[in-house]
Phi, psi and omega in degrees: 000114181241011174254162184228134176282138180283354177255141180249132173281171178283135170266123182273130177258121183243148177230129181248128179258126173239142181311116180083354180230139175248116179248135180233154183208144172258118184243126175254119180247002185231227179240115176250116182248125179254106185289157173304144180065027172232161181234150175226136178221151172220126178270350179252173179305139177253122180238111180264107186288161176305131179087350179267162177220146173233118177248114186253100176251006180239241181221118178251129177251120180246111187257003181218208179292153182229124181230128177235112175247005182241231181241130169232119188203188173217166182274136175307133181092349179256164190231067183287149176237130174248123183248115174262108185226118182219172175242004175218162181305132182254128173266129178248106189225181176135165183270347184238153179290142177254129181254123181239142175280295173239148180218143180237136175245115182218090178206116184259026186285343181219146175277342185252324180195095176281337180235121180259103184264113182243004176238192177253133174234143181238133178249121181274328187237291188213136171249128182253111179265087184278311181201130177108136182271134176267108184260112174241352184297316182261002181245356173082017182270175179216135180252119185246131170253120176288167182307121178090353179286151184226179174219154174223160174084001187295138176196185181307325182274356185202108177191191179255121173263092183145209190274128173235133179248138178243125177263145177106184184232020178269165179296148184202143174249119184284130181276060189248157177200179180205140178054047181064023177236129175287117184229074189292160169234149185225149174233154179262306181213122182281148175269341183240177183277348176210155177208162182220152179225149178212125177274116179259000000 
């Protein structure tokens, strides 16, 4: 989905009370549009429900878990940025693929896996590995770079531990690692339209 509805539905905020514990969650059941030059943030878990959509053409700050069972995308020609920034391990889950234009990972809560990726995410332009390892190897997720997409900032403390897929036929350096070490693999020119790498 690359079109945007000019109307924004309500994002429902729910709070669940458990004796001694206060749990909060941001739940989207409609259409959430983040316009260019605007910001959206949630400090609680973000749950995008089946049939709901989030179109990010601005800047989204996700400070807790992220689940997508609906549509997460951006409008063609726009440059939305999604920032996963937390102080505890963040789970990136859901039954549907999430499409990001730019994405930033910044979470130093774990030396082994600050981000547990159990779904599929796609990056159209740039992934910035600022801090924290994205672990999809043991969680069943997949990190996809679309044709022409790049990454910056990869090092021992921030990369993908697991499967990365590259679409397109341009040269690419895979931002992969294992056991807290960045161990990239590189290709010059692909013969097929997609390829994948995994650091074991």
